[in-house]
C-alpha positions as CSV (number, residue, x, y, z in Angstrom):
1,M,4.4,40.7,-33.7
2,S,7.9,40.1,-33.7
3,R,9.5,37.1,-34.4
4,V,11.1,37.2,-31.1
5,L,7.9,37.8,-29.0
6,I,6.5,35.0,-31.2
7,L,9.3,32.6,-30.2
8,I,9.1,33.6,-26.2
9,L,5.3,33.2,-26.4
10,L,5.8,29.6,-27.7
11,L,8.6,28.8,-25.3
12,T,6.2,30.4,-22.3
13,S,3.3,28.0,-23.4
14,L,5.5,24.7,-23.8
15,T,6.8,25.1,-20.5
16,V,3.4,25.5,-19.0
17,G,2.3,22.4,-20.6
18,L,5.3,20.4,-19.7
19,F,5.0,21.6,-16.0
20,Y,1.1,20.6,-16.3
21,F,1.9,17.0,-17.3
22,A,5.0,16.5,-15.3
23,R,3.5,17.8,-11.9
24,P,2.8,15.1,-9.5
25,V,-1.0,14.0,-9.3
26,K,-2.8,15.3,-6.0
27,N,-3.8,12.2,-4.6
28,R,-6.2,12.1,-1.6
29,F,-6.2,8.4,-1.0
30,K,-4.3,7.0,2.0
31,V,-2.9,3.7,2.9
32,L,-1.7,2.5,5.9
33,L,0.8,-0.1,5.9
34,V,1.0,-2.5,9.0
35,P,1.5,-6.0,10.2
36,H,-0.3,-8.8,11.1
37,N,1.3,-10.4,13.9
38,D,-1.0,-10.1,16.8
39,I,1.9,-9.4,19.1
40,Y,1.7,-5.9,17.7
41,S,-1.7,-5.5,18.3
42,S,-1.2,-2.8,20.6
43,K,1.2,-0.8,18.1
44,I,-1.4,-1.5,15.1
45,Y,-4.2,0.0,17.4
46,Q,-2.3,3.4,18.3
47,F,-0.7,3.5,14.8
48,I,-4.1,3.7,13.1
49,S,-5.6,5.9,16.0
50,D,-2.7,8.4,15.2
51,H,-4.2,8.8,11.9
52,Y,-7.7,8.9,12.4
53,N,-10.1,10.6,10.2
54,P,-13.5,11.6,11.3
55,D,-14.5,11.8,7.2
56,I,-13.7,8.2,6.5
57,K,-16.8,6.2,5.6
58,E,-15.5,3.0,3.8
59,I,-12.1,0.9,4.9
60,V,-10.5,-1.5,2.7
61,V,-8.3,-3.9,4.2
62,L,-5.5,-6.0,2.1
63,G,-4.3,-8.9,3.5
64,T,-2.3,-11.8,3.1
65,N,-3.7,-15.6,2.0
66,H,-1.2,-17.7,3.8
67,S,-3.2,-20.9,2.9
68,D,-2.0,-20.0,-0.9
69,L,-5.2,-21.6,-1.8
70,G,-8.2,-20.4,-4.2
71,P,-8.4,-17.3,-6.6
72,V,-5.7,-14.7,-6.7
73,I,-8.4,-12.2,-5.2
74,I,-10.6,-13.6,-2.4
75,S,-13.2,-11.2,-0.7
76,G,-13.5,-11.9,3.1
77,D,-11.9,-12.3,6.3
78,H,-10.4,-15.7,5.4
79,D,-7.0,-15.4,6.9
80,Y,-5.3,-13.7,10.3
81,S,-3.8,-11.2,8.4
82,I,-7.2,-9.8,8.1
83,Q,-8.8,-11.5,11.4
84,N,-6.1,-9.8,13.5
85,I,-7.2,-6.1,11.9
86,I,-10.7,-5.7,11.7
87,P,-11.4,-6.0,15.3
88,L,-8.8,-3.1,16.0
89,V,-10.4,-1.3,12.9
90,K,-13.9,-1.5,14.3
91,Q,-13.0,-0.1,17.6
92,I,-11.6,3.3,16.0
93,Y,-14.2,3.5,13.2
94,P,-17.3,1.9,14.6
95,D,-19.6,2.9,12.0
96,A,-17.3,2.7,9.0
97,Q,-17.8,0.1,5.9
98,I,-15.0,-2.3,6.0
99,S,-14.4,-4.4,3.2
100,P,-11.5,-7.2,3.6
101,Y,-9.5,-8.8,0.6
102,I,-6.6,-11.6,0.6
103,F,-4.4,-12.3,-1.9
104,R,-1.9,-14.9,-3.1
105,P,1.1,-14.1,-5.2
106,S,-0.3,-14.0,-8.9
107,R,2.2,-12.3,-10.8
108,D,-0.3,-10.5,-12.9
109,I,0.5,-7.1,-12.4
110,P,-2.5,-6.2,-15.0
111,Q,-4.8,-7.9,-12.8
112,L,-3.5,-6.3,-9.9
113,L,-3.9,-2.8,-11.7
114,S,-7.8,-3.7,-12.8
115,F,-8.1,-4.8,-9.1
116,S,-6.9,-0.9,-8.1
117,N,-9.0,0.8,-10.7
118,Q,-11.9,-0.8,-9.5
119,I,-11.4,0.5,-6.2
120,K,-10.7,3.9,-6.8
121,E,-13.9,3.9,-9.2
122,K,-16.1,2.7,-6.3
123,Y,-14.9,4.6,-3.1
124,G,-14.7,8.1,-2.9
125,Q,-10.9,9.5,-2.2
126,D,-12.0,11.8,0.8
127,S,-13.8,8.5,2.6
128,L,-12.1,5.7,2.0
129,L,-9.0,4.7,3.9
130,I,-6.9,1.3,2.8
131,I,-4.9,-0.5,5.3
132,T,-2.7,-3.2,4.0
133,S,-1.8,-6.2,6.4
134,V,1.7,-7.5,5.1
135,D,4.6,-9.0,7.0
136,F,8.0,-8.5,5.5
137,S,11.2,-10.7,5.5
138,H,10.6,-14.3,6.5
139,Y,12.8,-16.8,7.9
140,T,15.9,-14.9,7.7
141,S,18.3,-13.7,10.1
142,R,18.9,-9.9,11.1
143,S,21.7,-9.1,8.8
144,E,19.8,-10.7,6.0
145,S,16.3,-9.2,7.0
146,D,18.3,-6.0,6.8
147,R,19.6,-6.6,3.5
148,F,15.9,-7.8,1.8
149,D,14.2,-5.0,3.6
150,R,16.2,-2.6,2.0
151,E,15.7,-3.9,-1.3
152,T,12.2,-4.4,-0.6
153,I,11.8,-0.6,0.3
154,N,14.0,0.3,-2.9
155,A,11.5,-1.7,-5.0
156,I,8.3,-0.1,-3.5
157,K,9.8,3.4,-3.8
158,K,10.7,2.9,-7.4
159,R,7.3,1.3,-8.2
160,D,9.5,-1.6,-9.4
161,Y,6.3,-4.0,-9.5
162,N,8.3,-6.6,-11.7
163,Q,11.2,-6.8,-9.2
164,L,8.3,-7.2,-6.3
165,I,6.4,-10.1,-7.8
166,S,9.9,-11.7,-8.4
167,W,10.6,-12.3,-4.7
168,G,9.4,-14.9,-2.2
169,P,8.8,-14.5,1.4
170,E,12.4,-13.7,2.3
171,H,11.2,-10.2,1.0
172,T,7.5,-10.1,1.6
173,D,4.6,-12.1,2.2
174,C,2.2,-10.0,-0.2
175,P,3.9,-8.5,-3.0
176,D,0.7,-8.1,-4.5
177,C,-0.8,-5.7,-1.7
178,L,2.0,-3.6,-2.0
179,I,2.0,-3.0,-5.6
180,I,-2.1,-2.2,-5.0
181,S,-1.3,0.7,-2.3
182,S,1.4,1.9,-4.7
183,E,-1.2,2.5,-7.2
184,F,-2.7,4.6,-4.0
185,G,0.0,6.9,-3.4
186,N,2.6,8.8,-4.7
187,N,5.0,8.1,-1.9
188,F,5.9,5.8,0.7
189,N,7.2,6.7,3.9
190,L,8.5,4.0,6.2
191,I,7.4,5.2,10.2
192,S,9.1,2.2,12.0
193,S,10.5,-1.4,11.7
194,E,10.9,-4.4,13.9
195,Y,12.7,-7.6,13.8
196,F,11.1,-10.6,15.8
197,E,12.0,-14.4,15.8
198,G,13.1,-14.4,12.0
199,T,10.4,-11.7,10.5
200,S,10.5,-7.9,10.0
201,Y,7.6,-5.8,10.4
202,F,7.1,-2.3,9.1
203,F,4.4,0.6,9.9
204,G,4.5,3.1,7.1
205,I,2.0,5.4,4.7
206,F,1.5,5.3,1.1
207,D,0.2,8.9,0.3
């Protein structure tokens, strides 16, 4: 075999190998991002309905721990960020098993990644839906919220977890929820956003 042919074969193998490892991982998990202010109940219901999947058997709901008390991660519907969502979910998925969790800002990225891995190992990709109940810029003017929201969206898309956990409620009320959500999708798509009485509200998809 000539040296030229050997070189071509080596380059071809290397190119195929690089393509294999660099390609995006196919991810069938889906995360729906919704607000938890009850004034948006009808829109939340419609948004979840629009993405109805008959194969869904388990639903994990991630929400904000507004009391900022207790462990970093609490299993249960101890906050209105969960309580305002579950009745809507039950109407759409009456037979699904719903597992709610609320989060305090932890600044503990390894713990959040460990939680994400536990969820991935526990549930099947095709049968799981994750709903993240998070509000964004708080206590700000419209112009301020626009700036903070752009920064938050940019950090989510870059998966800049260190930046997300460094921010307070001027950006979001649950950076931990956003970090976990990012672990289930290669992309974040903002569907719509609204501003009302000092707070901004997002509808989006991680997939």
